C-alpha positions, 0 to 999 in steps of 0.5 A: 252887342259886347259879345258881338264887338269882341269876336270882330276884334281879331284882325283875321276875323276882320280879314275874312268877313271882309275878303270872303264874304259880304257883311250885313248887320241886322237887328233879330228883333225886327227881322224875326217879326216883319212879314214882308220878303226880308222878314221872310228871307231871314227866318227861312235862312234860320230855320236851317240852323238851331235857332227857329225862333220858337214861341217868337224867342230870339234868331240871333247870332252870325249866319253865313249863307248864300245869296239863294238862302242856303245856310252855311254855318251859324253860330253865336259866340264871343270868341274870335277863334271859334268864329274864325272857325266857323266862317272857315267851315262856311268857306268849306261849305261853299266850295263844295257847292256846284260851280254853277251855284257859285258862279257871279250872277247865278242868283238873281235877287229882285229889288225890294219894292219899299211899298211892300216893306212891313212898315211896323218894322221898317223904321226911317228917320223922320222927314226933315228930323235930327238924329243925335249919337248917343254914347254911354260910358262908364267912368272912373275918377282919378286921384284928383276927382277928374273923370276918365274911361274905365280902365281894364277890358279894352274890348268892352266885354266888361262894359269898358267901351263907349255904347252907341244909340240914337235920339230921333226928334221930329221937326215939329219937336225940334222946332219946339225948342226954339223960342218965338221971339228970343231975347238974350237971357230968356229961359225957359223949360225943355217941352216936357215930351222931348225931356221925357224921351231923353230921360226914359230912353238915353239916360240907361246904362246899356254898356253890357248889353240891352238896357231896361228902359225907365217908365214914367213912374220912375222919373222922380224928378227931371228939369231941363232949362233953356237959356237964349246965349245970343240971338241975332240976324244969323243965329240962336244959341241956346245953353242947356242945363238940368238934372235928373232923378230916375229910380225904380223905388220912390225912395232912391236909397231902396231902389235897386236901379237908378240915375242921379246926374246933372245936364248941360250942353248947347243947341245951335240954330242956324237962321239962314238955313233954318236948321239945327247946326249944333246940338251938343249935350253932356249927362254926368252923374251917379248910375247904380244897378242892372237889368236882365241883359245888363248883368255884371254892373259895378257894386254900389253907385258909380260914375256913368256919362251919356254924350248926345252929338248931332250927325247928318245921318249920311252913313247907313249906321247913322240912320239905325233906329234908336233902341227905344224905337222898338216900341215906336208909339211909346217912344214917340209919344213920351210924356204926352 
């Protein structure tokens, strides 16, 4: 993720991709597994290159291909100049193809039938559910003790940029957050399934790559309470407060990886629309350690913030499945 961000940070790389190609982004983890026309097409292209996915291994990278599935160039690199050279290599290969193969409309791509998609890997947000953007960021403190984004590598290759993921809540889940008879100052605990889903899959350091998620046993303490701040004919406003301790060892001081943090936020329910209109949460604490694909972490316990913000899900990028959704049944059934 960080490598691709670096590669696409160069204006010339962006110009070439926009003006000379039709950019498409997809998750290799899904594409190499799905048993449908989309998965078969991707694998047929990848098999023309060096990453053939032997034994189910990764096929990730940047592929330049024709609509018919002919591979023109491939590379999986972080260096912008290397990737610019790859795009130019692909354009050279494209211009050598017969004119008829390059003509508009020469390849007819039939539409995908939704009924023919491999439902195991065609993930869509739950009908009537909520989508929250989730951003994690490594932080530092200034001389006054105020938190700020880490200084240094602005490309984010070293983890300074904010990561992006999504939290999905089914309709029955978000409705379970609303009290049946709300009265000001009433306080209750967040349902365990939702609290565990947030902690296990979203309170992670994914700023440098794909994170290791927490197991149920690694939740050492977790409590999130909701307090009714306002309840009238127009809306219900709930305040959230809480704390969490996650660690790979029951003795946090001996744990190779952990996160100890406090949580605050609010949820606003619009009665007239029968919908959640606001859902904002900030988690702030100290993280330590790293996973197999998140190397380069700072030494010791260092500040990490995680922010959750409701999104309408209207843009295609807002509907990308949560990273934790790869293990879909565990993600949906967390805490049960």
